[in-house]
C-alpha positions as CSV (number, residue, x, y, z in Angstrom):
1,M,-14.3,99.4,77.3
2,P,-12.0,96.8,78.1
3,T,-11.2,94.8,75.6
4,L,-11.5,91.0,75.0
5,K,-8.1,90.4,76.2
6,E,-8.6,92.7,79.0
7,R,-11.0,90.4,80.6
8,I,-9.8,87.4,80.0
9,V,-6.9,88.2,82.0
10,R,-9.1,90.1,84.6
11,A,-11.2,86.9,84.7
12,L,-8.3,84.4,84.6
13,R,-7.2,86.7,87.8
14,D,-10.3,85.6,90.2
15,R,-11.1,82.0,88.7
16,P,-7.9,80.4,87.1
17,G,-8.2,77.4,85.0
18,L,-11.4,78.3,82.8
19,T,-11.7,76.5,79.7
20,D,-12.4,78.7,76.6
21,R,-16.0,77.6,76.3
22,E,-16.3,78.8,80.0
23,L,-14.4,82.1,79.5
24,T,-16.8,82.9,76.5
25,D,-19.9,82.2,78.7
26,L,-18.5,84.1,81.2
27,V,-16.9,87.4,79.3
28,I,-19.1,87.7,76.2
29,G,-22.4,85.6,77.3
30,P,-23.7,82.1,77.6
31,G,-24.0,80.3,74.1
32,Q,-22.1,82.9,71.9
33,P,-19.4,81.5,69.3
34,Q,-16.0,80.8,71.7
35,Q,-13.9,81.2,68.7
36,P,-12.9,84.8,69.4
37,V,-12.0,83.8,72.8
38,N,-10.1,81.0,71.5
39,E,-8.2,82.9,69.3
40,A,-7.5,85.9,71.8
41,A,-6.5,83.5,75.0
42,R,-3.7,81.9,72.2
43,D,-2.6,85.4,71.4
44,L,-2.4,86.1,75.3
45,E,0.0,82.7,75.6
46,R,2.0,83.9,72.8
47,L,2.7,87.0,74.3
48,G,3.0,85.4,78.0
49,Y,-0.3,86.8,79.7
50,L,-1.4,83.2,80.4
51,S,-0.5,79.5,79.8
52,R,-3.0,76.9,78.5
53,R,-2.7,73.3,79.8
54,R,-4.6,70.3,80.7
55,R,-6.8,70.5,84.3
56,P,-7.6,67.3,86.0
57,D,-10.8,66.7,84.2
58,G,-8.7,66.3,80.9
59,L,-9.9,69.7,79.9
60,I,-7.5,72.4,78.7
61,G,-8.2,75.6,81.1
62,N,-6.6,79.0,80.9
63,F,-4.3,79.9,83.7
64,R,-3.0,83.7,84.5
65,A,0.5,83.8,84.2
66,K,2.3,85.4,87.6
67,S,3.7,88.6,85.5
68,A,0.6,88.9,84.1
69,V,-1.1,92.7,84.3
70,A,-4.5,94.1,83.8
71,S,-4.1,95.4,80.2
72,P,-2.4,93.4,77.8
73,P,-1.5,94.9,74.8
74,D,-2.9,93.9,71.6
75,S,-0.1,94.1,69.2
76,G,3.8,95.6,69.2
77,Q,6.3,94.4,70.9
78,P,5.8,92.8,74.1
79,V,7.1,93.9,77.7
80,E,9.6,91.4,79.1
81,N,8.1,87.9,79.0
82,R,8.8,85.4,81.7
83,D,8.7,82.3,79.5
84,P,12.2,82.1,77.5
85,L,10.4,79.5,75.3
86,S,7.1,81.4,74.3
87,E,6.6,82.7,70.5
88,N,7.6,86.3,71.2
89,S,10.7,85.2,73.7
90,I,11.9,82.7,70.3
91,K,11.6,85.9,68.0
92,S,13.8,88.3,70.3
93,V,16.8,85.4,70.4
94,L,16.4,85.3,66.9
95,E,16.5,88.7,66.2
96,K,19.8,89.1,68.1
97,W,21.2,86.1,66.9
98,L,20.5,87.0,62.8
99,H,21.9,90.4,63.6
100,K,24.9,88.5,64.9
101,H,25.1,86.8,61.4
102,S,24.7,89.9,59.3
103,W,20.9,89.4,58.6
104,V,18.8,92.2,59.2
105,P,15.0,91.1,60.1
106,T,12.1,92.4,60.2
107,I,9.6,90.9,63.0
108,A,6.4,90.7,63.3
109,W,5.1,91.0,66.9
110,G,1.6,90.2,68.1
111,R,-0.8,89.5,65.1
112,T,1.1,91.8,62.7
113,R,0.2,90.6,59.3
114,G,2.9,88.3,57.3
115,P,5.9,85.8,58.0
116,D,6.8,86.2,61.6
117,I,10.6,86.9,60.5
118,D,11.4,88.1,57.4
119,A,15.3,88.5,57.5
120,R,17.7,90.1,54.6
121,R,21.3,90.2,54.0
122,R,22.6,91.9,50.8
123,K,20.7,89.7,47.9
124,E,19.4,86.7,50.4
125,R,16.2,86.6,52.0
126,W,15.2,84.2,55.2
127,L,11.5,83.8,55.9
128,I,11.2,81.9,59.3
129,E,7.8,81.3,60.8
130,V,7.8,80.9,64.6
131,K,5.9,78.7,67.2
132,G,6.4,78.7,71.3
133,R,5.9,76.0,74.1
134,G,2.4,75.1,73.7
135,G,0.5,74.0,76.6
136,S,0.5,70.3,75.9
137,P,1.9,67.6,73.3
138,Q,-1.4,67.8,70.8
139,E,-1.0,71.7,71.1
140,Q,2.8,71.3,69.9
141,G,1.7,68.9,67.2
142,N,-0.9,71.1,65.9
143,Y,1.6,74.1,66.4
144,F,4.3,72.3,64.4
145,L,1.5,72.0,61.4
146,S,0.4,75.1,61.8
147,A,4.3,76.4,60.9
148,L,4.7,74.2,58.1
149,A,1.3,75.4,56.6
150,E,2.0,78.8,57.1
151,L,5.6,78.6,55.5
152,L,4.5,76.5,52.6
153,Q,2.0,79.3,51.6
154,R,5.0,81.8,51.7
155,M,7.4,79.7,49.4
156,S,6.9,82.3,46.3
157,Y,10.7,83.5,46.6
158,P,12.8,80.7,44.6
159,N,16.3,81.8,46.2
160,A,15.0,82.5,49.6
161,R,15.6,79.9,52.4
162,Y,12.7,78.8,54.6
163,S,12.6,77.8,58.2
164,V,10.4,76.6,61.4
165,A,11.5,78.1,64.4
166,L,10.5,76.0,67.5
167,P,11.6,75.4,71.7
168,D,14.1,73.2,71.5
169,L,12.1,70.4,73.6
170,P,12.1,66.7,72.7
171,R,8.0,66.3,71.3
172,Y,9.6,69.0,68.8
173,R,12.4,67.5,68.0
174,D,10.7,64.3,67.4
175,L,8.2,66.2,65.2
176,W,10.8,67.4,62.8
177,K,12.7,63.9,63.0
178,R,9.9,62.1,61.4
179,L,8.9,64.6,59.0
180,P,10.6,62.9,55.3
181,S,13.8,64.0,54.6
182,L,12.9,63.8,51.3
183,A,10.1,66.8,52.3
184,K,13.1,68.9,53.8
185,S,15.3,68.1,50.9
186,R,12.7,68.8,48.0
187,L,11.5,72.0,49.8
188,Q,15.2,73.1,51.4
189,L,13.4,73.7,54.8
190,S,15.5,73.7,58.2
191,A,14.3,74.4,61.6
192,L,15.9,76.1,63.9
193,F,15.7,74.8,67.8
194,V,15.9,77.6,70.3
195,D,16.5,76.2,74.2
196,E,15.8,77.9,77.2
197,R,19.6,79.7,77.3
198,G,18.9,81.2,74.3
199,A,20.9,79.1,72.0
200,V,20.0,78.4,68.2
201,R,20.5,75.4,66.5
202,E,19.8,75.1,62.9
203,K,18.9,71.2,61.9
204,K,18.6,70.4,58.2
205,K,18.1,66.8,58.3
């Protein structure tokens, strides 16, 4: 039996732009809770199988990516992702970047539990929460707040470094700039901005 993610991708092949509510009615049943579809769609976006963007009527629609296949994986490292600013693309860039600076990173691909990146270098530790492009300014704001919240819950290691990793886009830059400097200083928090060419820039203020 096809998984929920497979049914979503197949449905969008014939009817692109369906909202989460419309997808739920189609692949699960009319009036059923849409949270499972919402979570699956967001995960598919992170994996590069679909994009979520605003339709002409103002609602957020789901659109199948050109590179998507009929059977997306539920977990594990995805196949090549064509969006250089998706969550998993950024994880791939950071994995290489960290290795280059003598860190040994453990990456949580897909929906694996735990920090997105847990890097070690001798006695040092660096925990990083990663977010992708997002389909709208509002969604990018939600991603930013979610990354901070997830990171705060992991601040149980007093000597570790903590960072959020974000696409190098104006909206994310502005959100980081608006975060109070005192909060960044007290938490010893930094942001890693990754651009479409794979360049990584760390900002502490």
